[in-house]
C-alpha positions, 0 to 999 in steps of 0.5 A: 312391106311398103304396100302393107304400110300403105294399106294400113295408112289408108285404113287409118286415114279412112277411119279418121276421116270417115268416122268408121264405126264398129259393127256388131256381130252377125248370124247369132244363133242358139241351139240345144244338143240334148243337154237340158238347156246347156246351149251352144251360142254361135255368131260370125264377125261383122262383114265390115271387119273381115279384111282388117287383118291388123285389128284385134277383134274380140266379142262381149257376150251377154246372156240372162241367167234365169236361174240366178235372175241376172245378166252374165257378161264375158269377153272372148276372142272365140265365136262360140260359147256354151251357157246354161239356160232354163228352157221353161223361160225366155233365152235372151242373148246379145253380143257386141264387137270389140276392136283394138290395135292400130286400126283403132288407134290402139284404143279399145272400141266397142260397137254401139249396137249389139246383135240380140236373140230372144228365143221363146220357150216351146209352148208344150205341156198342160198349164199348171201341171209342172212339179212343185217344190223341187229340192235336193239334199246331199245327205252326209256326202253319201247319197243325194235325194231330190224330191218334188210334189205334184201340182193340184192340177196334175192328172191322177193317171200321170207319171213324172220322170226326172232327167239330169245332165252334167259335164261328165255326161254326153247327153241327159240320162234318167233317174237311176232310182225313183222314190215312191210315195203311195205308188207315185214317183215323188223323188230320185235317189243318186249313188255317191259318185253319180253326180259331180261336185263343184259342177253345175247339174241341170235337172228336168222333171216332166211327165205325160198323162192321158190328157197330154204332156205335163209342163216341164220344170228345170233346176240347176245346182251344185250338190256341194252347196246342198250337203246336210251333215248327219247328226253327231252320235258319239259324244263324251262328257267328263270332268277333270280334277281341276274342276273342268267340264270337257265335252268331246265329239266325233265328226260324222262327215269323216271325208271332210277335213276339220276346217270345213265344219262349223259346230253349234253347241247348245249349253243348258246350265241348271242351278240347285234352285231350279233356274236354268240358263241356255246359251249357244256356243259357235265352234270352228276347226275343233271337236271339243269344248272345255268349261268351268264346272261347279259340283255343288248340285248343279247340272250341265247339259249339251247337244250339238249340230253342224254345217259346212263352213263357207271356206269350203262351200257357198252354203250348207244345210244344218244337221239335226240336233244330237241327243242330249248329254248331261253331267251329272246324269239324272234318273228320268221321272215318270212321264206325266199324263198328257192333258189330251189323254185325260178324257180317254182315261176317264172313259176307260175308268167309267167303262170298267166301273159299269162293267163291274156293276153289271157283273155284280148285278148278274151274279146277284140275280143268279144267286137269287134264282138258286136260293128260291127253290131251297126256300120252297123246299124248307117251307114244305119240310116245315109243313110236313113236320108240323102235321106229323108232330100233330098226329104222333103226339096223342099216340105217344101219350097213350103209349105212356098210359098203357105202359103205366097201367102195366107197371102198376 
């Protein structure tokens, strides 16, 4: 006991007299174990503090989160940590030593210097061939679809592949079902429970071609922040005896509690003179809306869309608008001809007119050809009749004279 107290006294005296400084950690390293950028960071305590058993040693780790474009800072007594990085960018890590306890006069002391490691991304892949516009949508909490587009410099014979990793998986795995567009992979579809919610998921889209490997692209997200609710389908609009108009609808995301939904109701009110007013009403925690109603030739129409509340997620995508419901219902008028279809209809009318004219001309020609022989036959008969009449007239006249002579 006396010896320990003497060592502690001499240590304090040495630090006080010699101005002992706290050294930064040593042997800082970063390595990838096949988790698409979820890297292991390790370091060792400074050798100058190994024998100071009465001191409490901590470490301050700082690393640059390229997905969020900011430095992350944390303190730990451990000598290792796992963090997420974008492997297509620099991996920047630095670590300090923190010392507290009797050897530091019971005051927290931090090393003035730090140990830093900057790891450059591997120079693999053809430049400007990485996938573009990578996005993921969690449709109505039923399925996840991640989509991307090909770069203009991507070789025509290349094939893109998607790999992903989350904490439920030991190593990265490939997309379970690709979405094809013209025979080319343009997305990936995930079943309902294949991706963990409220957990960082790392995606990597890479590929190969006859010209070489394509440049990979990495993304990180939590799928609960990419939910797009389905459009509202079941709506009921009715009036009450006290001149109230009541709108009711059903939540399409049935697995979510009501307080997680925010509703946007668009209300259109049309007066008898044709003037119309439009307003938007924000509603939370309920699926109904009641408004005063005037039955004097006025018309009210509603449509709804939704998103998740910030009480349940960090952000959300809006649903599509529902179909419109109105009270009273009005018979739809015949649709007007669109201005861009008028030339088409004019061409059709002209074509039909020309066809009718040509048909009439053909018919007239045929009739004329048929009537021409008949006219010739009539002329011949008339000529024959004239000659016969001229020949037969004297004979008839002579016959009359004979008969007359006989009678006398």
